[in-house]
C-alpha positions in Angstrom: 2.5 -19.3 -3.5 5.3 -16.8 -4.2 8.8 -18.2 -4.7 10.0 -16.6 -1.5 7.9 -18.5 1.0 9.8 -17.1 4.0 8.6 -13.6 3.0 5.0 -14.6 2.5 2.5 -14.9 5.3 -1.0 -16.2 4.6 -2.4 -14.0 7.4 -1.5 -11.0 5.2 -4.1 -12.1 2.6 -6.9 -11.5 5.1 -5.6 -8.0 5.8 -5.4 -7.4 2.0 -9.0 -8.5 1.5 -10.2 -6.3 4.4 -8.2 -3.4 3.0 -9.8 -3.9 -0.4 -13.3 -4.1 1.2 -12.6 -0.7 2.9 -11.4 0.9 -0.3 -14.3 -0.5 -2.3 -16.6 1.8 -0.2 -14.9 4.8 -1.9 -15.6 6.0 -5.4 -12.4 8.0 -5.8 -11.2 6.3 -9.0 -13.1 4.9 -12.0 -12.5 1.3 -11.2 -12.2 -0.5 -7.8 -8.7 -1.6 -6.7 -7.6 -4.9 -8.1 -5.7 -7.2 -5.8 -5.3 -10.4 -7.8 -1.6 -9.8 -8.4 -0.7 -7.8 -5.3 1.7 -9.4 -2.8 2.1 -8.4 0.8 5.7 -9.1 1.9 7.3 -8.6 5.3 10.9 -7.6 4.7 12.3 -5.8 7.7 15.8 -5.7 6.2 14.5 -3.5 3.3 13.6 -0.8 5.8 17.2 -0.4 6.8 17.8 1.2 3.4 18.2 4.9 3.7 15.2 5.8 1.5 12.8 3.4 3.3 14.2 3.8 6.9 11.5 6.2 8.0 8.6 4.2 6.7 6.7 1.1 8.0 5.2 0.3 4.6 5.9 0.9 1.0 3.9 0.1 -2.2 4.9 -0.5 -5.8 2.4 -1.4 -8.6 2.1 -5.0 -7.4 4.0 -5.4 -4.1 3.4 -3.9 -0.7 6.4 -4.2 1.6 5.9 -4.1 5.4 8.5 -3.6 8.1 6.7 -5.9 10.6 4.5 -9.0 10.2 2.0 -7.5 12.7 1.5 -4.3 10.6 -2.0 -2.8 11.1 -4.9 -3.1 8.8 -4.8 0.7 8.5 -1.2 0.5 7.2 -2.2 -2.1 4.6 -5.2 0.0 3.6 -2.9 3.0 3.2 -0.5 1.1 1.0 -3.2 -0.6 -1.0 -4.6 2.9 -1.7 -1.2 3.7 -3.3 -1.5 0.5 -5.4 -5.0 1.7 -6.5 -3.6 5.1 -7.4 -0.9 3.5 -9.5 -3.5 1.3 -11.2 -5.0 4.5 -12.5 -1.9 6.7 -12.8 1.0 4.3 -13.2 3.6 7.0 -14.0 2.1 10.2 -12.7 1.6 8.9 -9.1 5.1 7.6 -8.4 6.7 10.6 -10.2 4.7 13.0 -8.2 7.1 12.3 -5.2 9.9 13.8 -7.3 7.9 17.0 -7.9 6.2 17.5 -4.5 8.1 15.3 -2.1 6.4 13.2 0.6 4.8 15.7 3.0 3.0 17.8 0.5 2.0 15.0 -1.9 -1.7 14.8 -2.7 -1.5 11.0 -3.1 -0.3 10.7 0.4 -3.1 12.9 1.7 -5.6 10.7 -0.2 -4.1 7.5 1.2 -4.3 9.0 4.8 -7.9 10.1 4.1 -8.8 6.6 2.8 -7.7 5.1 6.1 -9.6 7.8 8.1 -12.9 7.6 6.4 -13.0 3.8 6.2 -11.8 3.1 9.8 -14.2 0.8 11.6 
């Protein structure tokens, strides 16, 4: 259990597992996404920060931040796809946003496609 119990919600684990199952149907990267050390945290206050304000989710290498506790499985799948991308391109993927921005970013397009092609 994470140190910040108030931020952690066991229901999130189920969505993380379902998102992994969805991504495991894709062969876009050499290895499947690993979720053993990935945390889902609901932190609405973080999305008041200017650089996160327009998003509902954000991913780092091991943490997915969500604005709301009832975030959709599609959003978790999108963010977990970013974790998967960073597992294979730990520097190139995050730095790509500096080069191309958000809207034109190929990693964003891939995460949106992952949601679309795995939607049930």
